[in-house]
C-alpha positions as CSV (number, residue, x, y, z in Angstrom):
1,M,170.2,-10.1,271.8
2,R,169.9,-10.8,268.1
3,Y,167.1,-13.4,268.9
4,L,165.0,-11.0,271.0
5,I,163.8,-8.6,268.3
6,P,162.1,-11.2,266.0
7,S,160.3,-12.5,269.1
8,I,158.9,-9.1,270.0
9,L,157.6,-8.6,266.4
10,V,155.9,-12.0,266.4
11,L,154.1,-11.0,269.7
12,L,152.9,-7.7,268.4
13,S,151.5,-9.2,265.2
14,C,149.6,-11.7,267.1
15,T,147.9,-9.1,269.3
16,E,146.5,-7.0,266.3
17,T,142.7,-7.5,265.9
18,K,140.0,-6.1,263.6
19,S,137.5,-3.7,265.2
20,T,134.0,-5.0,265.6
21,T,132.4,-1.7,266.6
22,P,129.1,-1.0,264.7
23,S,129.2,1.8,262.1
24,T,127.8,5.1,263.2
25,D,127.2,6.4,259.7
26,P,123.7,8.1,259.4
27,V,121.0,6.1,257.5
28,D,118.4,7.9,255.4
29,D,115.1,6.4,256.7
30,D,113.2,7.8,253.7
31,I,115.0,5.6,251.2
32,Q,114.3,1.9,251.6
33,S,116.9,-0.8,251.1
34,V,117.4,-2.3,247.6
35,D,117.2,-6.1,247.4
36,T,120.5,-7.6,248.5
37,G,119.7,-11.0,247.1
38,T,119.3,-12.4,250.6
39,P,116.3,-14.7,250.5
40,L,113.4,-13.8,252.8
41,D,111.6,-16.3,255.1
42,C,108.2,-15.8,253.5
43,P,105.1,-17.7,254.5
44,S,104.2,-17.9,250.8
45,G,107.6,-19.0,249.9
46,E,107.9,-16.2,247.3
47,S,109.4,-12.7,247.5
48,V,109.8,-9.9,244.9
49,T,111.3,-6.5,244.6
50,A,108.5,-4.0,245.3
51,Y,108.1,-0.3,245.0
52,V,106.0,2.3,246.8
53,D,103.0,3.4,244.6
54,T,101.6,6.5,246.2
55,D,99.2,7.5,243.5
56,E,97.9,3.9,242.7
57,D,98.7,4.1,239.0
58,G,100.5,0.7,239.0
59,Y,104.0,2.2,239.0
60,G,106.4,3.1,241.8
61,R,109.5,5.2,242.2
62,A,112.8,3.3,241.6
63,Y,114.5,4.5,244.8
64,T,111.8,2.9,247.0
65,A,112.8,-0.6,245.9
66,T,112.7,-3.2,248.7
67,E,112.5,-7.0,248.8
68,M,109.1,-8.1,250.1
69,C,107.1,-11.3,250.5
70,L,104.1,-12.1,248.4
71,P,101.3,-11.2,248.5
72,L,102.3,-7.5,248.5
73,P,100.5,-5.2,251.0
74,E,98.4,-2.3,249.6
75,G,100.5,0.6,248.3
76,Y,103.2,-1.5,246.8
77,V,103.7,-2.7,243.2
78,T,106.3,-4.7,241.2
79,Q,106.7,-2.1,238.4
80,M,108.9,0.9,238.7
81,G,109.7,4.0,236.6
82,D,107.0,6.5,237.9
83,C,108.5,10.0,237.5
84,R,105.7,11.8,239.5
85,D,104.2,9.5,242.1
86,H,101.6,12.0,243.2
87,Y,99.9,12.2,239.8
88,A,97.9,9.1,238.8
89,E,98.0,10.3,235.1
90,V,101.8,10.2,235.1
91,Y,103.6,6.8,234.6
92,P,105.7,5.1,231.9
93,G,103.7,4.6,228.7
94,A,100.8,6.9,229.7
95,D,98.9,9.0,227.1
96,E,100.4,12.5,226.8
97,Y,98.0,15.3,227.5
98,C,98.2,19.1,227.2
99,D,98.5,19.5,231.0
100,G,102.1,20.7,231.5
101,L,103.1,17.2,232.8
102,D,105.5,14.6,231.4
103,N,102.7,12.0,231.4
104,D,104.7,9.2,229.9
105,C,107.9,9.8,231.9
106,D,110.1,10.1,228.8
107,G,111.6,13.5,229.8
108,I,109.5,15.5,227.3
109,T,106.4,17.5,228.2
110,D,103.2,17.8,226.2
111,E,104.6,16.1,223.0
112,D,102.2,14.3,220.7
113,P,99.2,14.8,223.0
114,I,95.9,13.0,222.5
115,D,94.0,16.2,223.2
116,P,95.8,18.8,221.0
117,D,94.4,22.3,220.4
118,T,94.1,23.7,216.9
119,H,95.8,27.0,216.2
120,Y,95.0,29.2,213.2
121,L,97.3,31.7,211.4
122,D,96.1,35.2,211.9
123,E,97.8,37.5,209.4
124,D,95.6,40.6,209.9
125,F,95.7,40.4,213.7
126,D,91.9,40.7,214.1
127,G,91.8,37.7,216.5
128,W,90.4,35.3,213.9
129,G,92.6,33.0,211.8
130,N,92.5,31.3,208.4
131,S,90.8,27.9,208.8
132,E,92.9,26.5,206.0
133,L,96.2,27.4,207.7
134,S,96.4,25.7,211.1
135,L,98.7,23.8,213.5
136,T,97.9,21.4,216.3
137,G,99.6,21.2,219.7
138,C,99.5,22.4,223.3
139,N,101.2,25.8,223.1
140,L,99.9,28.7,221.0
141,P,102.6,29.8,218.5
142,D,103.3,33.4,217.8
143,G,101.0,34.7,215.0
144,Y,98.3,32.1,215.7
145,V,94.9,32.3,217.4
146,P,92.5,29.7,218.8
147,Y,89.7,30.6,216.4
148,G,89.3,30.0,212.6
149,G,86.6,31.2,210.2
150,D,88.2,34.5,209.0
151,C,86.8,35.0,205.5
152,D,89.6,37.5,204.6
153,D,92.7,37.2,206.7
154,N,94.2,40.3,205.0
155,D,91.4,42.7,206.1
156,P,90.9,43.3,209.9
157,D,87.4,44.7,209.1
158,R,86.3,41.2,208.1
159,A,85.9,38.6,210.8
160,P,83.1,36.4,212.2
161,A,82.5,38.5,215.4
162,N,82.6,41.9,213.7
163,D,79.6,44.2,213.5
164,E,78.2,44.7,210.1
165,L,78.9,48.2,208.8
166,C,77.6,50.3,205.9
167,D,80.8,49.9,203.8
168,G,79.8,47.5,201.0
169,I,81.7,44.5,202.4
170,D,80.8,41.4,204.3
171,N,82.1,42.4,207.7
172,D,80.8,39.4,209.7
173,C,81.7,36.7,207.2
174,D,78.2,35.4,206.8
175,D,78.1,35.9,203.0
176,E,75.7,38.8,203.3
177,I,76.6,42.5,202.8
178,D,75.4,45.4,204.8
179,E,72.6,43.4,206.5
180,D,71.5,44.1,210.1
181,V,74.0,46.9,210.5
182,D,74.8,48.7,213.7
183,P,72.1,51.3,214.1
184,N,74.8,53.9,214.8
185,D,76.3,53.3,211.4
186,A,73.1,53.0,209.4
187,T,71.4,55.8,207.6
188,T,68.0,57.0,208.8
189,W,65.4,57.0,205.9
190,Y,62.0,58.5,206.0
191,L,59.2,57.1,203.8
192,D,57.9,59.3,201.1
193,E,54.5,57.8,200.3
194,D,53.2,60.7,198.2
195,G,56.3,60.9,196.0
196,D,57.0,64.6,196.5
197,G,60.7,64.0,197.3
198,H,60.2,64.7,201.0
199,G,59.9,62.1,203.7
200,S,57.3,61.9,206.5
201,M,58.2,63.5,209.8
202,F,56.2,60.9,211.7
203,A,58.0,58.0,213.4
204,S,56.0,55.3,211.6
205,G,57.8,56.2,208.5
206,V,61.4,55.8,209.8
207,V,63.7,53.1,208.5
208,K,67.4,52.5,209.4
209,S,69.5,50.8,206.7
210,C,72.5,51.2,204.5
211,A,70.8,51.2,201.1
212,Q,68.0,53.6,200.3
213,P,64.6,51.8,200.6
214,E,62.3,52.3,197.7
215,G,60.2,55.4,198.2
216,A,62.3,56.8,201.1
217,Q,64.2,60.0,201.6
218,T,66.9,61.3,204.0
219,D,64.8,64.3,205.1
220,A,61.7,64.4,207.2
221,T,60.1,67.6,206.0
222,D,56.6,66.4,205.0
223,C,53.8,67.2,207.3
224,N,51.2,65.5,205.1
225,D,52.7,62.5,203.2
226,T,49.5,61.9,201.4
227,D,49.6,65.1,199.3
228,P,52.5,65.9,197.0
229,D,51.7,69.6,197.2
230,I,52.4,69.8,200.9
231,Y,55.8,69.8,202.6
232,I,58.0,72.2,204.4
233,D,58.9,75.3,202.4
234,A,56.6,74.2,199.6
235,P,55.3,77.2,197.6
236,E,51.8,78.4,198.5
237,I,49.3,77.8,195.7
238,C,45.7,78.7,195.5
239,D,44.3,75.4,196.6
240,G,43.0,76.2,200.1
241,K,45.8,74.1,201.7
242,D,48.8,75.0,204.0
243,N,51.3,73.9,201.4
244,D,54.5,74.9,203.3
245,C,53.5,73.2,206.6
246,D,53.7,76.5,208.4
247,P,50.5,77.6,210.1
248,A,51.9,81.1,210.5
249,T,51.7,81.5,206.7
250,A,48.3,82.3,205.5
251,A,47.0,79.7,203.1
252,D,46.1,81.0,199.6
253,E,47.6,84.5,200.4
254,G,47.3,86.8,197.4
255,C,44.8,84.5,195.7
256,P,41.7,86.0,194.1
């Protein structure tokens, strides 16, 4: 009996075999096989590792690598590294733009763009900045605006788009003061051609401006601007005229 046990062990070891059943592990059909180094039987005699290039920018995604024969079919390239293969303007080494994309695939967005915007410091918050204090980049920093040209960034009443007002300052930054003012802010002046201190009540003698034009008054009480003795409430004198511009008052009343 002492010789029987070893014989049984030898028999069992000889009958043990390795399973040849194929693997049933799932395969992701969306990811193509990476080159295994197995040479391909190519008609051209050459093969390369190729990558799918969806956006035709010359670069493909690394995970699409597969060994293929030359010449490559359309849609495949030999360069990889594209981080957004549906944007032709995105690939390694591309110019960076202010478009919210990582154009050069370096992991940073909108850095050192070739089309930067200029932003101007706006200290008086009037929407216009100081042309001499600016930054360039894609994103607008706090306290900055897209427009320069403010002639006084400490006064919100002075900016290129402001209306000119009668206030003695250059509101619209054109180096002129109180010119072409808003009619609602201007003073209405009436021409006084006869120099009696009273302006004409006729429309032809109306001027709107900040400064007093020569020979103009703020009242329109003269019914005859060619005679200095005639205007509203003027005293009646013995001259045969309606001096006070009131037909109800008899001319030359009380005169001999």
